[in-house]
N, C-alpha and C positions, 0 to 999 in steps of 0.2 A: 328277589323272590317275594319278599313281604310286600313290597310296593305293588307288585303285580296282583297279589291276592287282594289287597285293599281296593285297588281300582276295579277289579272284577266284581267284588262284593257291592261296592257303591254304585256301579253301573247297573246292577240288578234292581236298584231302587231302594236298597237297604239304607236306613237312615244313619247308622253309625256302625263302626266295627272296632273291636279291640283284641289284643293278643296277650297271652300269658303262658308261662311255663307250667308244666303239669304239677310241679311241686308247689305252685302258688295257690292251687285250689285247696282251700282249707274250710271244710265243713264236717265237724265230727259226727253229725247225725246221719249223713248220707254215705253212700258207698265210696270207697277209695277210687280215685279216677282211673287207675289201671285195671279195675274190674270191667270197665267198658272197652278199653283198648290196652292190652298188656304192653304194647310198645309205645305207649303215650309219652311224648316229649313236650307237647304244647297243646293249647286249645285256642280256638278262635270264637269270639262271641259276637253275634249279629244283633243289633238293636233296631227295634221297629216302633216308630211312634204310633200311639193308639189313636184310632179315628175318633173324631168328636161325636160320632153317632153312638159310641160306646157309653156316653153319658146321657143318652136319651131317657126320658121318664118312662118310655115304653120298654118293658123288660125284653120283649121279643126283638125289638130293634137293637137294643144294647147287646144282647147275646149274639145276634147275627153279626154285629160289628166285630166282636171278639172272634167268632168263628171264621169270618173272612180274613182277619189278621192271622189266625192260626194256619189257615190254608196257604196264604201267601208266604208266611214264614217257613213253612215246611218245604214249599217249592224252592225258595231261595237257598235254604240249607242244603237241599238235595243237589241243586245246580252247583253250589260252591264245592260240595264234596266231590262231585264228578270232575270239576275243574282241578282240584288238588290231585286226584288220582291220575287224570289224563296228562296234566302238564308237568307234575313233579313226581309221579310214580309214588304217591303217598299212600299210606294206610290211614283210614279215617273211621270214626264212629260219630254219627250224628245223634244229638240229643234234642228232641223236639220240645215244644212248649208244654205238652200235656201227655195224655194217654197214648199208647198203652204204658202201664207201669206195673211193677210187682205189687201184689196185695199180700201183706203179711200182718198177722195179728200183733207181732211184737214191734211193728214199725208203723202204726196207724198215723196217718196224716203226715208222713215223712216221705218226701220224694226220693227216687233213686239217685237223682242228681239235682243239685241246687243251682238253678240259673241265676239266682240272686248273688250267691257267693262267687260264681264264675264271673259275672259282670263286674263285681267289685274288684276282683283280681285282675281283670283285663282293662282297668282304668276307665270304666264306663259310668261310674257314679259312686255314691256313698249311701250307707243305710240312713233312713229317716226314722222318725219317732214311731212310725207305723210298721217298721221293720221291712219295708219295701225299699227298692233301690230308687234313689233320686238321681236322675241323669242331669248333667249340667245344662242341657238345652231343653229337654222335654219334661223335666221334673219326674213325677211319679207315673206320668202317662206314657209308659214305655214297656214293651215286653222283649224278651231275649230268647234266642236259641244258641246252642253251642255246637261246635264241631271239634272233636278231639282228634289229634293227628300225631304221627310219628315224626313229622317235620320239626326241626329245631328252629323256632322263631323267636325274634327279639321281643321281649314283653313291652307292652305299652306302659307309659308312666302312670302310676296310680294317682288318684285324686286325693290330695291331703286335706283340702278345704271341706268343712262340714257344710253340705248343701241344704240340709234341713234347717228351717227357720224356727222350729220348736214352738209353733203356735198352738199345738195340742188340739187342733180341730179334728184330726183323725181320731184321737182318743175320745173326744167329747161326742163325736158323731157315730161311734160304733154302737149299734143297737143292742149288742149283747155284752158290752164292756170287756171285749177280748184283749184290749191293749192297755189295761190298767197298770200292769207291771212293765216298767220300762225295759226295753231290750228283749222282751219275750211276748209272743203271741199265744194266747190260749187257743190252741188249735181245735180242741173239742168244742168250745163255744163258737168259734168262728165257723167251722164247717157245718155244724148243726143248723146255723142260721143261713149261711151262704149256699149250702147244698141241701135244700129241703126235700129233694127228690133223689136222694142218694141210695146206696145199697141198704142202709139201715131202714129207711122208710119203705123200701121195696119189700124187705123181709117182714116188716110189721103189717104191711097191706096183705100179703099172702097168708100170714098167720091168721089174721082176722077173716080173710076169705074162706080159709079152710074150716073155721069154726061156725061160719054163717049158714043160714038156711038157704035153700035154692032161690027163694025170692029175694033174700038179702044179697045173695051173690050177684044176681042180675043187676040190682041197684048199684052195687059196688063197681061193677064193670061199666056202668053208665056214668060214673062219677067223674068230676073234674080231676080228682086225685089220681085215679087210674089213668086218665088221658095223659097227664103230665108224667107219670111214672113210665108209661109206654113210650112216650117221646124220648125221655131221658135214656131209656134202654137202647134206643136206636142211634142217638146222636152223641151220646157221652155226657160228661159232667155239665150240668146247667147251673152256673153260679147266678144267684139272684140277689146278691148284695155287693156293691162296689163302693160303699160309703167311704172307706179309707182313701180310695183313689179320688173319688169325686169331690171330697171335701178339702183335698190338699191344694193350697194356692200356688205352690211352686211349679213354674213351668206352664201355667194355664194358657198363656198366649201362644206359646210354641206348640202346645198340644192340640190346638184347635185349628 
């Protein structure tokens, strides 16, 4: 069964795949895995190499590279889930790269499910100094999606070797010093810089708009800021900083 799943996934063009038991998912900040599927016994993690276009100096080209990857990953996850249901009569819960996700004031900046911790548990890498996953072939230039299932699958061997070379380039190239404390990312600093057109910025804009004169309101609606906020509202999160990824030398050749 497991070999059939692996072959199906790789034949979709997915770059790597790993397996883990439900109990191997260990992330105290996100929800317990059985909240997504009460019958969960295992999960499968699909790895996708990031396109070289994601490191373009053009913000729009880089973002579109990640959006393309997200669409492709969502399709592969869906096809894999259908395969599990149709072939093995499995129950599944797919966990995508990004939104939608729950928005809670007591859990700001914390995902419902950690793809990073899932990937580590499934033998697809180790944590680097930047707190991202370092894959043995693709380095930091890799994204993951997960599929939780009630199938009992044999876990992939975990990687024991430290794949990070500890050059500290990610730390030194972080524009807001969000990686100063080893083993921890200052999420507030990171997201404020990486998501300049997020919900907080939107609230600030409309607060300013409400207090403005009619003429000032017209100017606000013609502004670049409003244009980007409007776009973000339609296409979702727009990350505008990938320095920690772009500065990492591990896996550069494989990632391009």
